[in-house]
C-alpha positions as CSV (number, residue, x, y, z in Angstrom):
1,X,-142.1,85.9,-48.2
2,X,-142.6,88.1,-45.2
3,X,-138.8,88.1,-44.6
4,X,-138.1,88.8,-48.3
5,X,-140.4,91.9,-48.1
6,X,-139.1,93.1,-45.0
7,X,-135.5,92.9,-46.4
8,X,-136.8,94.8,-49.6
9,X,-138.3,97.6,-47.5
10,X,-135.1,97.9,-45.6
11,X,-133.2,98.3,-48.8
12,X,-135.6,100.9,-49.9
13,X,-135.4,102.9,-46.6
14,X,-131.5,102.9,-46.7
15,X,-131.7,104.2,-50.3
16,X,-134.1,106.8,-49.4
17,X,-132.0,107.9,-46.4
18,X,-129.0,108.1,-48.6
19,X,-130.6,110.3,-51.3
20,X,-131.8,112.6,-48.7
21,X,-128.5,113.0,-47.1
22,X,-127.0,113.7,-50.7
23,X,-129.6,116.4,-51.2
24,X,-128.9,117.9,-47.7
25,X,-125.1,118.0,-48.3
26,X,-125.8,119.6,-51.8
27,X,-128.1,122.3,-50.1
28,X,-125.7,122.9,-47.3
29,X,-123.0,123.7,-49.8
30,X,-125.2,126.1,-51.9
31,X,-126.5,127.9,-48.7
32,X,-123.0,128.3,-47.5
33,X,-121.8,129.7,-50.9
34,X,-124.8,131.8,-51.8
35,X,-126.8,132.5,-48.7
36,X,-130.4,131.7,-48.2
37,X,-131.7,134.4,-50.6
38,X,-129.1,133.5,-53.5
39,X,-130.0,129.8,-53.3
40,X,-132.5,128.2,-55.6
41,X,-133.8,124.8,-56.0
42,X,-132.1,124.5,-59.4
43,X,-128.7,125.3,-57.8
44,X,-129.4,122.9,-55.1
45,X,-130.3,120.1,-57.5
46,X,-127.2,120.7,-59.6
47,X,-125.1,120.8,-56.5
48,X,-126.6,117.5,-55.0
49,X,-126.5,115.9,-58.5
50,X,-130.3,115.0,-58.7
51,X,-132.9,116.2,-60.8
52,X,-135.4,118.9,-59.8
53,X,-138.1,116.4,-59.8
54,X,-136.3,114.1,-57.3
55,X,-135.5,117.2,-55.3
56,X,-139.2,118.1,-55.0
57,X,-140.1,114.6,-54.0
58,X,-138.1,115.0,-50.7
59,X,-138.6,118.8,-50.1
60,X,-141.4,121.2,-51.1
61,X,-139.1,124.2,-51.2
62,X,-135.8,125.7,-50.0
63,X,-137.4,126.8,-46.6
64,X,-138.2,123.0,-45.9
65,X,-134.5,122.2,-47.0
66,X,-133.1,124.7,-44.7
67,X,-135.2,123.7,-41.8
68,X,-134.1,120.1,-42.3
69,X,-130.4,121.3,-42.2
70,X,-131.1,123.1,-39.0
71,X,-132.6,119.8,-37.6
72,X,-129.3,118.1,-38.4
73,X,-127.5,120.7,-36.6
74,X,-129.6,120.4,-33.6
75,X,-129.0,116.6,-33.8
76,X,-125.2,117.1,-34.0
77,X,-125.4,119.3,-30.9
78,X,-127.4,116.7,-29.1
79,X,-125.0,114.1,-29.8
80,X,-122.0,115.8,-28.2
81,X,-121.8,114.4,-24.7
82,X,-121.4,117.0,-22.0
83,X,-120.7,115.3,-18.6
84,X,-122.8,117.2,-16.3
85,X,-122.7,114.6,-13.5
86,X,-123.3,116.5,-10.2
87,X,-120.7,114.5,-8.4
88,X,-117.9,116.0,-10.6
89,X,-116.1,119.1,-9.3
90,X,-117.1,122.4,-10.9
91,X,-113.6,123.3,-12.1
92,X,-113.1,120.1,-14.0
93,X,-116.7,120.0,-15.3
94,X,-116.5,123.6,-16.5
95,X,-113.2,123.1,-18.3
96,X,-114.2,119.9,-20.1
97,X,-117.6,121.5,-21.1
98,X,-116.0,124.6,-22.3
99,X,-113.6,123.0,-24.5
100,X,-116.3,120.5,-26.1
101,X,-118.7,123.5,-26.5
102,X,-116.2,125.6,-28.4
103,X,-115.0,122.7,-30.4
104,X,-118.4,122.0,-31.4
105,X,-119.1,125.7,-32.5
106,X,-115.7,126.2,-34.3
107,X,-115.7,122.9,-36.1
108,X,-115.3,123.0,-40.0
109,X,-118.6,124.1,-41.5
110,X,-120.0,124.9,-38.0
111,X,-120.5,128.6,-38.7
112,X,-122.5,128.3,-41.9
113,X,-125.8,127.4,-40.4
114,X,-125.6,130.2,-37.5
115,X,-124.5,132.6,-40.2
116,X,-127.6,131.7,-42.4
117,X,-130.0,131.8,-39.5
118,X,-128.8,135.3,-38.5
119,X,-129.2,136.5,-41.9
120,X,-132.9,135.3,-42.4
121,X,-134.1,135.4,-38.5
122,X,-135.7,139.0,-39.1
123,X,-137.8,137.9,-42.0
124,X,-138.4,134.3,-40.7
125,X,-138.4,134.6,-36.8
126,X,-139.8,131.2,-36.4
127,X,-136.8,129.7,-37.9
128,X,-134.6,131.6,-35.4
129,X,-136.6,130.7,-32.5
130,X,-136.7,127.1,-33.2
131,X,-132.8,127.2,-33.9
132,X,-132.3,128.9,-30.5
133,X,-134.7,126.6,-28.6
134,X,-133.3,123.2,-30.2
135,X,-129.6,124.1,-30.0
136,X,-128.6,127.1,-27.7
137,X,-131.3,127.2,-25.1
138,X,-131.0,123.4,-24.4
139,X,-127.3,123.6,-23.7
140,X,-127.9,126.5,-21.4
141,X,-130.6,124.6,-19.4
142,X,-128.3,121.6,-18.9
143,X,-125.5,123.6,-17.7
144,X,-128.0,125.6,-15.5
145,X,-129.1,122.4,-13.8
146,X,-125.6,121.4,-13.0
147,X,-124.8,124.7,-11.4
148,X,-128.0,124.4,-9.3
149,X,-126.9,121.1,-7.8
150,X,-123.6,122.8,-6.7
151,X,-125.4,125.7,-5.3
152,X,-127.5,123.3,-3.3
153,X,-124.3,121.5,-2.1
154,X,-122.8,124.8,-1.1
155,X,-119.8,124.9,-3.6
156,X,-121.3,127.7,-5.6
157,X,-123.1,131.1,-4.6
158,X,-125.2,132.0,-7.7
159,X,-128.7,133.6,-7.5
160,X,-129.6,133.2,-11.1
161,X,-128.2,129.9,-12.6
162,X,-129.7,130.4,-16.0
163,X,-127.8,133.7,-16.2
164,X,-124.7,132.2,-15.0
165,X,-124.8,129.4,-17.4
166,X,-125.1,131.9,-20.2
167,X,-122.2,134.1,-19.0
168,X,-120.0,131.1,-18.9
169,X,-120.7,130.1,-22.4
170,X,-120.1,133.5,-23.5
171,X,-116.7,133.8,-21.8
172,X,-115.7,130.7,-23.5
173,X,-116.5,132.1,-26.8
174,X,-114.8,135.3,-26.2
175,X,-112.0,136.1,-29.0
176,X,-112.8,132.7,-30.6
177,X,-116.3,132.5,-32.0
178,X,-117.2,135.9,-33.6
179,X,-114.0,136.1,-35.7
180,X,-114.6,132.4,-36.7
181,X,-118.3,132.9,-37.6
182,X,-117.7,136.1,-39.6
183,X,-114.7,134.5,-41.2
184,X,-112.4,137.2,-40.1
185,X,-110.0,134.3,-38.6
186,X,-109.7,130.6,-39.1
187,X,-110.7,128.1,-36.4
188,X,-108.8,128.5,-33.3
189,X,-106.1,126.2,-32.4
190,X,-106.4,123.5,-29.6
191,X,-103.8,125.6,-27.6
192,X,-105.7,128.9,-27.9
193,X,-109.2,127.3,-27.0
194,X,-107.7,125.7,-23.9
195,X,-106.2,129.1,-22.9
196,X,-109.5,130.8,-23.4
197,X,-111.6,128.2,-21.6
198,X,-109.2,128.1,-18.7
199,X,-109.4,131.9,-18.4
200,X,-113.2,131.8,-18.6
201,X,-113.2,129.1,-15.7
202,X,-111.0,131.0,-13.5
203,X,-113.1,134.3,-13.9
204,X,-116.4,132.3,-13.4
205,X,-115.2,130.6,-10.1
206,X,-113.7,133.9,-8.9
207,X,-117.1,135.4,-9.2
208,X,-119.4,132.5,-8.1
209,X,-117.4,130.2,-5.9
210,X,-119.0,130.1,-2.5
211,X,-117.4,132.4,-0.1
């Protein structure tokens, strides 16, 4: 009896998780097409193919829905493996990280959450702060810790590793991310991403390699 009850609970949990994903997929499409202000719970329910009653069982309002989408975005960023093993040389690590980072930013649909956050951050600063802390600042901190290890070993000469980490990430985005996020250009090609990241790495090491 206990086993049967446990299996029944597992099925319910899977169905609940599947329905939640279905709603979030519908909400993401509506937010992408209409923006945060243009989206409504009715539009989201239609896109997700659920009743409004079902939608409200899972989410109280569109703010809660958008927060859940940002949480998914943070999880996706967290699942990308950046190899910051201090034993690896700086040039290889920076190139590998740069390519993985720009792939993550410029993946299909990757710009929609950032565009929406930018649009509402002035009116809802908590949303912007949480997104920055969960997604961007965490990556900066991880790269910064790697750079500090190589400063300690004498390979790099950096006074402010947090600043240097931010600088490298911005160099990797040069000419790629802003045209993509503002839909002025399609996602960059593999060749172009490699060219930009290789150039960013050369510039970074020219400035920060220990003399």
